[in-house]
Phi, psi and omega in degrees: 000317177296321182296320180294318179298317180295318179297318176298320181295317180294321176295321177296318183292319179295321178296316178298315178297318178297316180295319179294316179299318178296320179293318175298322178295317178298321176296314178302315183293321183290317180294316181297321179292320178296320181291322177300315179294319181298312182282341179295339178292332181257049183293338180298330174300317179294323177297323177293322179296326180298329179276319184293315181305303179298323176300315177298317179296320178300320177295319179296323179295318179294320181296310186287332174296321180292318180296323182275358181299335182248006182206160180261328179224156174227117183051038178084359180258127176278172182298316181297321179293320178297314180296319177298321180301315181289329174296316177294322179298316179295318182290314180297323179298327176296329184278320191261354186309144188220155180223016184299324182293312180297314186294317181296312182296328177294313177302316180292318180296324181270352181083001180288345176303334181305321182297331181280338174290339182270355182272147181282043181200152180287140177293334176300310181293323177297315182291325176295319182296322179295316178300320181302310180296318179299316181286333173298318177297318181293325177297320181289312188261352177236304185299305185300312178299317180293322177302315177299320178297313181298317183280330183266312182283312182271351177057045180255131184272115182249087178223130182289149176292314177236095186307316184297310179297322180297316180294319181297315182295319178294320177297320176293323176297321177300314180293316183297319180300316178298310182302314183290316177299319180299318179298321176296320178293330179294336179298342180294339175300329179262324189256345184066302176253129186236021185300316179297314179298317183299315182295317180296315180297318181300320180293315178301315183294315180298321181287309187281350177265354178085017178287314184282325181204142177302135185297335181287351178271347182281160179304153185303321185292324177291320179303319182291323178293309183295333177298326183266001178262155184277356182296327182300335183282353179283307189238311189299311182297313178302323179293317181291326176293319176303314181291328176113005180207154179222133169204144178198135178053036180081001179261126178241133178228153173286168181300310177301326182289312185288329177289323175298315176298320180298317178295317177298314180297319179299318178296316180300315179294326177296317177298313178299324177299314179295315178299315180297321179297311180299321177293322182292322180302327179295340179269352185284129179260335178077015180279307179075179180226000000 
């Protein structure tokens, strides 16, 4: 009799978990689709990105060709590897690009965040769903056209050495980008306006994530500092996993090892984000301006 009751309890628990998961997935899908439709009205913004991305990449090609004119390698990277690095940085940026920090601070500053507290879902989950829909649009109207430009016009071969690990790493970078940006937005619960912090953070993030320059080209002391920061997992690690090797500050890891470290760090940042968010809500007054 007791065994039957335990079995029924487990079945009920599994059903409840299944229903909860299904409900959360439906919410994510609905918000993402609504965001996709909303931003599809502003497709001209994506068209501008299609021009800016290749132009920035072209500038990098000219710069590094000039740098490599007197040498064959720099810190073990050849010219073709360096150009491939910047091509991957541009493409991955289209996938992981985020606006959670700006959106959250705007909602808090205007007091509109109050409406989200009345909804039966966490704003963290809502914002992530928004990003998913926004980036699906970005992949279609930004990533794919720029990918074709880079592969056809610049004749650069963009294929991962280990496709599975590369996809996992980019997805983790996608999540990490959101979590870190969202944490910056959470500071608005205390500061209301976070423009200064956002600008400073964007510069720090782009330098320490390897967007502006490969981290292995930086001085050894900076490499050691950036190795222990989570920013490298946004761009640098996905790029190195895509290329097929990882090293930083004298540390070398296999692809499964570095992706595993990336996954653990992402989970840790997710936990910190939720705790930081709950602490921030207690500071919210809902007045706005």
